[in-house]
C-alpha positions in Angstrom: 101.3 74.5 143.6 101.2 78.0 144.5 104.5 78.6 143.0 103.4 77.1 139.6 100.4 79.3 139.6 102.1 82.3 140.1 104.5 81.5 137.5 101.7 80.8 135.4 99.9 84.2 135.9 103.3 86.0 135.6 104.0 84.1 132.1 100.4 85.1 131.3 100.8 88.7 131.8 103.8 88.9 129.8 102.5 87.3 126.9 99.5 89.6 126.9 101.8 92.4 127.0 103.9 91.6 124.3 100.9 90.7 122.3 99.1 93.9 123.0 102.5 95.8 122.1 102.4 94.3 118.4 98.6 94.8 118.2 98.9 98.8 118.8 101.7 99.1 116.4 100.5 99.5 112.9 102.3 98.0 110.0 103.1 100.5 107.1 104.7 98.1 104.6 104.9 100.3 101.9 106.9 103.0 103.9 109.1 100.0 105.7 110.1 98.9 101.9 110.8 102.6 101.2 113.1 102.8 104.1 114.9 99.5 103.6 115.6 100.5 99.9 117.1 103.7 101.1 119.1 102.3 103.7 120.6 99.7 101.0 121.1 102.4 98.1 121.5 105.6 99.8 123.6 104.8 102.8 126.3 107.1 102.0 124.0 110.0 102.3 121.3 108.9 104.6 121.3 107.7 108.0 118.4 105.3 109.4 116.5 108.2 110.4 116.9 110.4 107.4 115.7 107.4 105.2 112.6 107.1 107.5 112.0 110.7 107.3 112.3 110.8 103.6 110.2 108.1 102.9 107.3 109.8 105.0 108.0 112.8 103.1 107.7 111.2 99.7 104.3 109.2 100.4 102.7 110.5 97.1 105.6 108.9 95.4 105.4 105.8 97.0 101.7 105.6 95.9 102.7 106.4 92.3 105.2 103.7 92.6 107.9 106.1 92.1 110.0 105.8 95.4 113.0 103.6 93.7 113.6 106.5 91.1 113.4 109.3 94.1 115.8 106.9 96.1 118.1 106.7 93.0 118.1 110.6 92.9 119.0 111.0 96.4 121.7 108.2 96.0 123.3 110.1 93.3 123.3 113.6 94.9 126.3 114.9 96.5 124.6 116.7 99.2 123.9 115.1 102.5 120.3 113.6 102.9 117.7 116.6 103.9 114.0 117.4 103.4 115.3 119.8 100.4 117.4 116.9 98.6 113.9 114.7 99.0 111.8 117.3 97.7 114.0 118.4 94.8 114.4 114.5 93.9 110.4 114.2 94.2 109.5 116.8 91.5 112.2 115.4 89.1 110.4 111.9 88.6 107.5 110.7 86.9 104.4 112.9 85.6 106.0 115.6 87.7 109.1 116.1 86.3 107.7 118.6 83.8 106.9 121.0 86.2 103.1 120.3 86.3 100.3 121.8 84.3 100.7 125.1 82.7 99.7 128.3 84.5 95.9 129.5 83.5 95.4 132.2 81.0 95.1 135.6 82.1 91.3 136.7 82.7 89.7 138.2 79.4 87.2 140.4 81.2 88.3 144.1 82.2 87.7 144.8 85.8 87.2 148.5 85.4 
């Protein structure tokens, strides 16, 4: 009887520890999808860690649903996967591909 109670207590502690571990780990499905897509399409250029870092780097493009285009650009490149490559590809897709809005005109007032 004592042995059964001890095993039951150990089992409960293990189950509780496993459940708490998953509860504290937030699920970020959009970044996970980006990472899986990167690992699938850009595995020649990027390691798993570089895909994860790159997807964290382009969060704004993920929100704008442009991550597939950024990953395709990274995969087409001949350079190794780096922050510079991710940033260069991120500015070449979507509404950001034209370089952004024009600079404001110079002030019309004289500052003398």
